[in-house]
Each structure stands twice: as C-alpha cells, then as structure tokens.
N, C-alpha and C positions, 0 to 999 in steps of 0.2 A: 690666068693660068697658074701664077705663083701661089694664089690662094688655094687652089685645088691641090697643088703639090704639097703645100704645107699641111693641108688637112690630111692627106694621105700619110705624110710623115708623122703626124700626131697619132693616127691610128696604128701605124707600125710601132710607135713608142709603147703602146699598150701591149702589143705582142712581145716587144723586147723585154718589158717588165716581167711578163709571164715566163719567158725563157730564162731571164736572169734569176728569178726565184727558183725555177726548176733546176737550173745549173748549180746554184749554191746549195740547194737541198740535196741533190744527188751526189755532188762532190763531198758534202759533209758526211753523208752516210758512208760513202766509199772510204773516207778518211778515218772513220770511227768503227762502225759495225763490221766493215769488211777488211779492217786492218788488224792483223794479229798483234802487231807491236802496240797499237793503241789499246787493245783489249787487255793485253798482258800488263801494260802500265797502269790501266785502270784497276786491275786486281791488286797490283802492288800498292797503289795509292789508298785503296780501301783496306789494306792489310788483310786481304782475303785469306791468304794461306795461314798466317798466324792465328786468325780468328777461327778458321776451320779446325786447326790442330788443337788450339787451346780451349775452344768453346764447343765447336761442332762435334768432335769425336766424343767428348764426355756426354754430350746430349744424346748421341747415337747409342752409346753404351747404356745410358739410363733407360732410353726407350726400349732397348732390346731386353734388358733384365726385367723391366716392369711388365712386359708382355711376351716373355720368352717362349711360352708354349706355342704361340702363333708364329714366331719367327724361326724357331729351331727346325732343322730337318727331322724327318720322322724317326730316323735311327738315333737321334740325340735328344729326343723329347724325354723329359724327366731328369736331365742333368741340370739340377736346380742351382742357378747362380744366385748368390745373395743379393738382396735389394737395398740394404742399408747404405747410407752415404759413404761410410768409410770403406766398405767392401767394393762399392762401385768405383770409388776413386782408385783402388788398387787394380781393378780390372782395366780401368782407363789408362793407368800407367803402362800396362803391358801393351795395349793397343797403340798408344802413342809412341812406344819404342819401336813397334813393328812398322808403323807408318809415320816416320818423323816429318817435321815441318819441311825440312830441306827436300825430301822426296816428293811431297805434295807440290811444293813450289816448282821443282824441276819438271815434273810431268805436265802440269798445267802450262808452264812456259813453253815446253816443246810443242804441245798441241796448238797453242795460239801463235807462237812465232814461227813454227815450221809448217804445220798442217794447214792453217788458214790461208797463208800465202799460196800454198800449192793448190788447194781446192778452188781458189779464186783465180787461178791462172797467172799469178805473179811470178812463180818459179816453177821449174820443170820437175822437181822431185823433192822429197824430204826423207830424212832419216832420224829415227829416235832410238835411244837406248834406255832400257829399263833395268835397274839393278836394285834388288833388295838384299844384297849380300851383307852389307854392314848392319842393317836393321835386323836381319835374321840372327846374326851372331850376337848382337846387343840384347836380343830378347831371349834366345834359347841356349846360348853358349855359357859355360861356367865363367864366373867373374873372379879370376884369380883362384883363391881358396874358397870362395863363396859360391853357393849354388847360383844357377842362372836366374834372371829376373822372373821368368815364367815359373820355374820350380819354386822359388821363394814365395811367389804370390799364391800358387796352388796350395802349398802347405799352410801358409798363413790363413787362407780362407777355408781351410779344412774341406777341400773340395771332394776328397774321397768319401767322406761321411755324407756329403750332400748327394754324391752320385749313388751311393748305396740307398739312401732314402728314395731317390728318384726311381731307381731300379725296382724297388719294392712297390712303389706307387704304380708304375707302368705294368708290372706283373699283375697287380690286382685288377687294373683296368682291362687288360687283355683277357683275364679269366672271366670277368663279367660279360665282356662282349662276345666271346666265343662260346661260353657255356660248356666247354669241354671239361674244365676242371672246376671243382667246387670252390667258391670264393673263400671258404674257410680253410682251404688247404694252406699249410704253413708257407709263408713267404720266404724270400731269400734271407731276410733278416732273422726270421724265426729259426730257420735251418742253421744259420751260422751261430746263433746263440752267443756264448762267451767268446767265440773266435772272431767276432766282428772286428775288433780293433786290429787284430793280426791280419785279417783279410783286407782291411783298409790300407795297412802298410804294404801288403803285397800289391795292391792295386796301384799305390803310389810308385813302387819300384818298377812295376810293369810299364806304366806310362813313361817314366823317365828313361827306361831302357829303350823304348820305341823312339823317343825323341833323340837320345844319344846316338842312335843308329842312323836315323834319317837326316838329321841336321848336317853332319859332316859330308854325307852324300850330296845333299842339295848345295852345300857351300863349295863343292869341288875338292874337298879334302880327302874323299874316299871314292874309289871306283864304283863300288856297289855296296849293298848291305843285305843282311839276312837276319831276320828276327824269329825267335821261337819262344812262345810263352807257354809254359807248362801249367795246366789247370789242376794237376793232381793234388796239390796242397789244399785247394779250395774248390772242389767240383761244384759246390752250390752256385758259384758265379758263372758257370758255363751257360746255363739257360738264359739268365737276364742279359748277359753280355753278347750273346750270339748275334743279335740283330745289329748291335753297334759295330761288331767286327765283321759283318757280312758273312757269317758262317752259320753253323748249326750246333746244337748242344752235343750231339754224338761225335762230331768231328773234333770239337774242342776237347772232349773228354778222352778220346782215343789218340788223337794226333797232336793236340794242342793247337795253338794259332801260329801258323807260319806265314811270313810275309817278307818278300825280298824286293830288290830294286826292279826286277822284271814285272812283278805283280803291280808295283807302284805305277810303272809306265803304262801297264795294261789298263788299270783303273782310270788313269787320266785320259787315255785314248778312247775309252768306252763311255766317257762321261756325257757325250753328246753336247758339250759346250765348246765352241770354237776357241775360247781362251785356253782351255785345258787339253783339247784333243791333240794339239801338237806338243807331245811330251817333251821333246828336246828343247823347244823354245821356252816352255813353261819352266823347266828345270834351269835353263840358262838365266832366267830372271834372278836366281839366287846365287849365281856364280859371280866372281869378281868382275868379269868383263861385261856382264849383263846380257840381256836379250836385245837383238837388233831388229828393228821394225822399220820397213821402208814403204814408200809410196807404191812400189810394185807389189808388196805384200797386201797392202790395203785393196788395190785394184783386183788382185787375184781372189781375195776373200769375198769381195762383192760379186764377182763373176761366179764364184762357186755357189753363193746363195741363189743367184738367178738360175743357175743350172739345177739346183735342188728343187726350186719351185717348178721349173719346166718338167723335170722328171716326175714330180708329184702330180702333174696335171693341172697345176695352178696357173692362172694367167700371169705372164711376166710383163708387168707394166712399168712405166717409168724409164727415164734415160739411163744410160750407163754412166760410170764415173767420168770417163773421158768426155762424154757429151755434156755432162754437167760442168766440167772444167772449161770446155770451150765456150759454152753459153755464158758462164759467169765472166770469163775473160773478155769476150767480145761485148757483152752487155755492160760491163763496168767501164770499158774504154769508150764505147759509144755514148753511154749516158754521161760520162764525164767530159768528153771533148766535143761531141757534136753540138750540144747547146752553146758551148763557148764559140765555136765557129759560126753558128747561126747568129749569135749576138753581135759578133764583129761584122758579119755581112749586113745585118739589119741596121746597125749603127752607121755603116758606110752608106747604105741606101737612104737612110733618113737624112744624112748630111747632104747628099746630092739632091734629094727632093726639096729640102727646106732652104738650102743656101744657094746663092748665085756666085759668090766668090769663094776662094779657098778658105778665107777667114770665117765667113758665115757658115760654110759647110762644116768645118771643124767645130764651130761653136754649136751648131745644131746636133751633130753627132755626140759631142762631149757632154752637152747639157742634158741630152736625153739619157745617156748612160748615168750621169750624176743623179738625176731625178729617180730613175729606176732603182739605182743602188741605195738611195736614201729610203725609198719605200721598202726595199728588201731588208735594210738595216732595222727599220721600224718593225717589220714583220718578225725578225729573229730576236728582237729585244723586248720592247714594250708590249707588242701584241702577243708574243709568245708567252711572256710572263703572265699576262692577263687572261689568256685562254688556255692553250695547251699545257704550258708549264704549270700553271696553277692547278688545273684539273689533275694533272699527273701527280703532283705533290700530294694532293688530297687523296688520290687513289692509293698511293704508297702508304700514307698515314693510316688509311682505313685498313689496308692489308696488314700492316704491322699490329694494329689494335686487335685485329681478328685472331691472330695467332700468338699474341703476347702471352707469355707464361707457358706455352706448349713446349713439347719436347723438341719440335723442329725449329723453334725460334732462333736458336744459336746457329743453325745452318742457313736459315732463310734471311736473317738480318744482313749478313755480309753479302749475300747474293742480291738482295734488293738494293743495297748500297751501290753495288757495281752497276746494276741496271739504271739506277737514278743518275749515276755519274755519266754513263754512256748517253742517255737521253739528253741530259743538259749539255753534254759535250757536242752532240749534233748541232744544237742551237748555237753554241759558241763557235763551232766550225763554220756554220752559215754566216755568222756575224763577221768572222775574219774574211771570208770570201767576198761578202758584200762590201767590206771596207776596201779590199783590193780593187774591185770594180769602181768604187767611188773615187779612189785615188787615180785610177787610170783615166776616168772621165774628166777629172779636174786637170790632169796633165794634158789631155787633148785640148781642153778649152784654153789652158794657158799657152800651149804651143800655137793654137790658132790665132791668139791675140798677139803674142810676142814675136813669133817667127817672121810674119810679114813686115813688121816694123824694123826688125834687124836686117832682113834681106833687102828692103827697099830704102834703107837709110842712105841719103846722098853721100857720095864719096868726096872727100876733100881732095882738091887738085894737087898734084905733085908739084912742089916748088921748082921753078926754073932757075938757072944761074942769074938771070936778070933780076928775079925777085930777091935773090940773096944780095 
C-alpha cells in the first residue's frame, strides 16, 4: 500500500513542478509587463527619455526634411525646409524646446505609473495633467530683448525665401495639372520681380504678427485675439497663399485675412480629431495649470467611439473598458494566487501520501518542493540562457543590424533596449520566485527534521529538596 501511495506522490510531484513553473512564470509577467512601476523604471534604466530627446527627435526631424513632400499636409507642401546638417540642427533645436526631455519623461511616467495600474485593475482611477505652457513660451516668446527661438531660427534659415520658392513650384504644378492656366504664365516670383525681398520681409512680419497674437492667448495671458493681414501691399501673394490660409484669392484681396480666437476654436472642433475637437481641453494644454485627463474621460471617449461605430452601422465588437479592467484584474489575481494555492495543496497531499509520520510527511512535501524549485531555477537560468534568452538576443541583434544607419535607428534602439530589459527581467523575476520556493521547501524539510527532536526531547526531572 505504501508503495502505491508513494508512486502517486511521485506522479503528483510532476504536476507540482508544472504548477510551480507556471506560477513563477505568471507571477514574473505580472510583476514586470503588467507593472507600470517596473516598466517606468526600465525606461529610466535605459535612459529612454534622454535618448529619445537627444537622438530620437533629431532623427525624426532629419527623416521629415529628407522626405518632406510626403509628410507635409497638402496646404503646406512646398514649404521647403533646408536639408543640410547645420539647418537641420537648428530645426531640431526648436522641436526640442517645444518637447523638452522633462515633458517626455513626465508623460510616459504618467501613462505607465497611473494608466497601467488602472487598466489592470490595481487602482480605481487615474488622473494625468498635460502642460506645454513653459515649452510654448520657451519656443515662441521673446527672450528679453532678443527674438524668440522660433523667430531667430526662421530668420537664420531664410525661411521666407524658401516659402516663396515653394509657392512658385506649387503654382507651376497646379497649372500643369489643371491645364486652366498656361504653364508659361508668370509665376508669383516673376510678378514680384524686384519687390521680392520686400515681400519676403512682409511675409516674415505677417507670420510673427500671427504668432504674437496666438501665443499669449494659448498661454492664458490674453482673453482672445484678432488678426488682420492686409494683402494690398503685395497682392501677388494672395493666390499662392490662399490654400495655406484656407481662403481664396478674391477674399484675401478684398477683405484681407481675418482670424480670431472664435475661428481658432471652430477649426479645432471641426478637425475631426479627438485630440483637437475638445477645443477647451486642447487650449488648456498650453495654460499654466495644464489640461486634466482622468480615467472617466478615457472611458467616455471609448464609449463615444463605440457609439460612432454603432451609428455608422459597423459591428461593435470587443469588450468595454470596464469589462477589460475586470477581466485583467481577476485574471491577474487568479493566475498569480491560484497556482500558489494548488502548489501548497499538492505539497500537503504528497506529504500525506508519501509519509507515515509527521517527520516523513514534512520531508516528502518539502523535498518535492525543493526538487521542483531546483528544476524551475534551472529553467529560468541555464535553460533560458541556452534557448529562449539566446535566441531572443540573436533576434534583437539581427533587428538592430537590419535598421542600422536608418533614420529610425535613434528611436528604435532605446525601444529595443527596453524590450530586452523587460524580457530578461521576466527571467530574473522567475528566478527570484523559484528561489523563494526553494527556501520554503528547505525550511519545511528542516522543520520536519528538527521540530520532532525538539518536541520529543526528554525533560530533565525537577530537583527535590532531598536531591539538594
């Protein structure tokens, strides 16, 4: 009978090993991939934010200017940014001022440390604040007696001359495509003739007038704004600038270009972009207090998208946000704790099946856990390095070699560093959990051996007066 019981105990040991590996794996994933704090720390360890700001943004600017006709919106095609290294560095300086490293770090931190715990059911709500107030002023506001960073860069790069060249090119392309105007018809540059330099200075002044009106409004320093650009001095610019200004030549010539804060809000609300359509929230991003975004806002936006799909006649598939949160919460808790409970129950059953006394029962239970934990340790260290870890490292190396030297390398490198850190972190978390099980099993074995000896140790008789 005892032989059969111990055979069954051995078979249950195999099941216990499987559960222990599952428990350590799931627990490791929950402690890494599903932990916002762990992911945020991984980004910090990889210096992700610094590298995106110092290397990624310059790479994005280079990629944009090298293929700007493909990236630019239709009404801005032809605004030719320079592509030489010095000019690209100047453009990058402006972008880095508008998106400083502290802002990138703060926003990723909020997403990981607030949103991830909320979506996985660890906390009931989240709140984030987004403010570009200081970057807006650092980029577009005058610097003491000096022009703003943007204005200085615009003038240094001679952007008005480039805009003029681009407008002439676009004009010629439009004439060829429409066939309504002969291609040899004088272009905007031909019509300006010797007045081109003065027209470029007018264009500079017009642009800076627009910026000087809009920036204080966005920053909360002005209640509203109203802009009026008079095209009377250079009517030749009305036709090529009409599309950029969302107007037409006749209106620009007769009324000029008028734009105020109400028009600005209207353009935002009609943009069809959820980020822009709430004009109050978008404008608040540039105010000192920033824009507030909560979990309730996120749920509302997701429900609005589902409603838009329903009204459009499209099938509304997939769970709601709350259903996702409940599923992740219960799944995470069940996957983390149920295997642990089953391991303890199996260890207890193995002890009772394999042992006859409390000492032997404890030894059977503890030794089984120790052996299973040793195999789990082997799986998360040597076996992981020889199989999964090695293949993953080779895949990462191949990926890096594939995009080496490309414009996206500066962005993809830090991302791959984070992925690599997280994957290896899962193995490390498995090792730590297997070590805990190993120590627990050893403690049970030690207790099974030592406790009976302590409890059954013969008591020395109490001396009597006669003995004394």
